[in-house]
N, C-alpha and C positions, 0 to 999 in steps of 0.2 A: 587442470587447477591451476591457479596462482594464490599463493597465500604467504602473505609477508606479515611481519609484525612490525609496527611503522607510529614513531611518535614523530606526527605532523608538524610539533610546534618546532623543530628543527629540523625540520625536511629531511632528516639522517635518512638511510638506507643501512638496513640491519639485513644481514645475509642469512637466508631462508635454506634450510637443508635441505637437498632432495628427495624426493619420495614417491612410490607408488600407491595408488589406493585402488583397492580393487569395488571399485564403483563407477567404471567409465571417467574416471574424474581427471586424471592425467596424473602430468607432476608439477611438482608444488616448485614456483621458483622466486627469484625475490624480485621485486617491481620496486624504483623510486618512488615518495610518497606525491612526487607532482604528476607521476604518471597514472595514476591511480584513479583514472575519471572515467566516468563511460558517458556515450550521447546516448540524450534523447530530444535533443536539439531541434527543431523544425525550421529546415534547411532553408536558408532564405535569399533569394535574385538580387543580383548585384543593380543598383540603379540605372539608369542610360546616365552615358557624360557623367558616369562617375569624377567626382573629382575636377571637374570643369576643365577651367585653361589652364589650371595650380598644377605643378609638379608637388608632391605631398612624400614626405618622410615622416616614418614612425620608428622610432627610438621607446620607448617603454610605452605597453599594452599589457595591463594586469589586473587581477582580482585577486583578493588577502579576503580569506573569511577572518568574522571577526564572532563566532558565536559562541555562546546563542544571544549576540545581537546583529545581526547583519552581517554587512561586510562594506568593502570600499575597492572603488573600480579608479585603474588611476591609469592616462594617458599623457606621454608627453611627445607632444608631435608639431612639426612646422609645414608651412605652404608658400611656394614659391611668390604667393600673389601676395601674401602683407601675414600680419597678423592673425591669429586664431581667435574671433568674437565668443564663440559658443562653441560646447562639445555638451554631448547626452550619449548616456550609456543606456542603452536596450539591451534589460535581458527576459530572461525565460527563464523558471522554477519549475523544476520537476516536470510532471506530465503533461502539466498548464497549457491550453494555444498560445494567451495571453501572454504579451510578455508587458515587461513594468518598466519606467523611465527613470533613471535618475540625473537628478540634472548637475552638471560639475563647475567647481569655483576654480578661479586658476589660483593657485600655490605661488605668487610674484618670487620668492627665492628660491625655488627651483625649477618653475618656468613647469610645473606638471597639475596637469586639469585633475580633477579628485572629484568624486563623484558615491555617495553615501548612502547605503541603504540598510533601513533600519528595522527592524524588525525580531521579534523574540519568541513565538510559538511555530517554529519549524526544525524537522528534527536533523540531527547532522545527516552529513552526504549526500544530500540533495544534489542530483547531477543539475549542471547549471550552465547556463550558453550564454554568449553577450555579444554585442558591435558595437562604435560608435559610430555616434554619425556629427562632423565637427564642420564649421561657416569658419570665414576668412571673412577679414575686411574688403577685400575684393566682392562676393556674395559667392564665393565657390564652396562646395556642400562635397564632404566627401565620406564616406561609410567604408569603414573598417572590416574585414575578411570575419565572420561569425568563429567563436572562439569557445570550448567545452570549460568547464572546471567544472570543481562541486562544492559546496557548501560546509565545511568540512570543519570537524574538531580538531583547532588545528594545540590545544595545552591540554591533550592526557593521549595515551600511550592505547594502540586497536592493533588485534589483530587479523588482518584484510584476506581474505578466502574467494575466489571467483572461477565458476565453471560457466558454461554454456546459456546456465537457467537462472544464476543468482548473484549476486554479490554478496558478498556479507563481512560487516564489522561486526567485530567479537572486544568485547571489553573482556581484559585479562584477568584471570581467576575461576571465570566462567567455563567447565572444564568443554574440552576438547571433542566430548563427544555429542555436544549438540549442536556443534558446526556439522562435522560428519554423518550425523544425522539428517539434518536438514537437506544437506547437498543429495545426500540419499534419497530422500522422500521426493524433491523436484523431479530429480532423472526419474523415480518411479511415478509420477504422476502425470508426466509431460503430456505424451499421446492420451492421455484422460480429458486433461484441457485441450489440446487441439479437437478432438472429436465432438466436445461439449460445448464448445464453442465457434469451432469453425476455423480457428486460427489462435495463436501463443500470442503471449504481449509484443506488442512491438517495441520495444525496448525491453532491456534488462534491469529485473527489483532488484533494490537493493534494502538487506533486512540488516540491521539495528537489534543486535544482542544485547543484553545487557546483562551483568552480573548483581543483580537487583535493582533499587529503584534510587540508588542515590544522582546518577549519572542523566536520568531519562528525569528527575526532574531540572536538572537546569534548565531547560525549555518546555517543562510541562508541570509544574508547580502543585505539589495538590495530590500527584499520580500515587504513592506511597498511601494514603491515608483511607482505600476502598470505599467498595459503593454500596448506597443506600437500596437493598430487598425487601423482597414479602414478609411484613411486621416493621417496618423503618428501622433496621436493623443493616446495620455496615459490615455485612460479611459475606461481600464479593469482592473479588482484588481481580484489577484489569492486569492481564497478564501477555496480551500482546494487542496491537491495533493497525489497521491498515490506512495508510492516506492515499487515499487514492487521486487527489492535487499531485500528489509528489512522487508518487511511485513507491512506495517506501512502506515496509513492514516496520514498527519497531515491539519489542517488549520482552521479557524476561523471564525464565522458569522459573526465580526463585523468589517468593512472592511469602508476605508474615511468617517468616521463619520455615517456612515448607521446600518443597523442590518436585518438580512434575520432572515421570520420568522421560529420557532425551526420547520413544520412541511415540510418546503423544505426545511431546511436545510439538517435535517436527513433522509426523503423519496427520497427527489431528488439526492441533491451531492455525502452526503457520501455514500447513494447504487451506485450512480455512480461509485464510484472512489475503491470500492470495489470488484464493477466489472471490473478493472484493475486488480486488485488482482487476482482475477481469471484466466485474461490470460495471467498473468507472472507465473502461476501454470502451465499453459497448455502447458509451451514451445512449441517455433515456432510459435506458437500466433502472434509474430511481430515480422517483420522483415524490414530490409530497404525497401524494393518492396510494401509493406503492407502502401495503401493511407489512410488518418488521416479522412478520412469520413467515412471509414470500420471500423475499432476499435475504434473510439469515437462514434461511430453510436453504435457499440455491446456494449459500457459501458452506453452507454443511453441505452439502452434496457432494462438494471434492474433499471433506474429509476420508482420509483416506485409514485412519486408526480403528480399525471394528471392534474394537471391544466398547470404545465407545459408542460410534455408530449404533450398535446394536444393544446397547442399554436403550440409548433413545428410544429407538422403535419398539420397544419392551414396554418402556414408558408409557409412549401416547398409548397404544394398545391397552394399557391398564387402564390409562386417563378416562379413555372411550370406555372400554365395559365397566366401568365403575360407575358410570353415570358423570364424570367429572369433566368432560370435553365440552368447550364452550362450541361457539359455533368461530367459524374462520373469523369471522368481520369483526369478533367481539372479542378475541383474544389483543387487540391494543397495543399497549408497550411492552406487556409482561414481556420481558424475557428469557424469564423462563420455559416459559408454554413457546413462542417462538422457534427455538433451535429444535427441538424432537418433534413438536408437531409440522413445522415446515420442513425439516431433513425426510420425515417420514411421506409426506404430501410428497416431494420432489421423486421420492422411491417412489409411492404405487401410480406416478402419474409415467415413471419410467416403465413398469411395468405392464400398466394398461395400455397404452398408448404406445409403445414401439421407442427402442435406445435412442434414437433420433428428435427426442419429442424435445429437448431441451432446446439446442440448436435449433428449433425452427421457433422455438417460443421468444427466444432473446434474437433472432433474426429481424422477427416485429418489432421487439420492445427497441435494437435498434433505429427502428424508423419511427421513432416516436408513439407508437402507440400506446395504449394505456393496457398496462398491466391485466387488468380482467378482458378488455378485448382481445389481445392478445392470447388469452389463452382459450378462449372462444372459440375463436376461429380456429385454432391452433387444433383443438379436439373435436369440432362440431357439437361441443354440447356449450349448453347452458351452465352459470357458474352452481347454482342451487343442484342440478344434476348431480357435479362432478364434485362436490361436495357431498351430496348425499354417496356416491358409489365410493368415496374415500372413507367416508364411515364405516359402510357395510366390508371393506376391505379391513377394517381396523376391528371388527367384529362385534360391532354392532348391529343389534337385530333391529330393533326398530330406529334405522338410517336416518332418516330423518332429519334436519340441524334443529336442537330446543328451540322453545322458542321465547324462553327462560335462562339466565345465568346460571352456573352450577357456583359454589363458593369454590374456590381455587386454594387448595395446599400445595407448598412445594413438592415435588415428587424423591424419592428416596436417594437416587440417582445422582441429583446436584446439590451437593455441599458447598461447593464454593464456587456459583456461576458468577458472571457480571454481562452485563447486559453490550445492546449497540451503540459503538460499531468496532464494541471489544470484541473478543475469544475468552474464553472461559473455562479454566480447568470444571472437570466434572469426574470427580471420582468414580 
């Protein structure tokens, strides 16, 4: 593991002490801020006859993050065939396969081409890559090598930790135990992710752990205000969020003058949200027709904080046996039900159809199968029969799904839940 306290604004290298952590985490070493980069870029092939008949010289090639408002690409180059007439920076942000383009303008005073990227809603430390395409007045075109960089927060101090499983940026003030438990949780769950997805993430995810909401609000205003829950009250708070387009988890264990336990936060919330990153990588998992209970329940299937999971399973049984459990397709966007009913469904499905059922289903989803078709093809059962079997497993004597919706009330285990795409504290 590498762990460094860095103030990126000054690109200062702060020497960190070396120690051993009893979690197969390795040693803590110091790295320079500019080295704190992970590659998620898609390799590009050099174009045929790159550069044409000219000889090219590149003296400056850089990206400077202006988080939270984008960044600036700069290039100083020359061609033996004449003046450069155009320059474009092509860049990839996070895990997205598409590339964006910044049209550069020539700074006449410095002879540097400047391309600007304006954005306001992307978290810090998202990995980036970029290259330039430049053309001279003789019509020769040259493509520079691909470079990896990061959309860094250069205005604040952060503590960086890294293992083979994850990169963490920790806001000073957040106790180190949250980082230690996160690293432990990711190592613990590595084989479980591999078994049920058939592959690990093809990139190293980034986790930004805030010490409250102030820094988080810099790119997501209003995050501290809470969410509207049942009854119209703003009584839930976002404590974690996976951004699948960027391969990043952001969150805080401190909310509304409360604090989550390190075990619950790391083994519960973070492992759940990393599950969403696997969903995003599995292409085709998400879709307009996929119900919330199916996708959130799937992510919750990777929650390894068993006091929480066992509480969710108990709650689902109580709802079912008291006649308060609606049909699965009638749950809709109810965040309360989606978590505990969804994880109960995936737990039952694994018990009933084997430990490899999840992998078989997601492999079909990756081929753009509809979620319901994938479920029915894998199990060999129609959805109504599957739901009836699930309700029987929950302890309902008359297990056929109801034809009318019961009145929903919040379960006792969910005092402060939040809704998709966020994970929530549930005492």
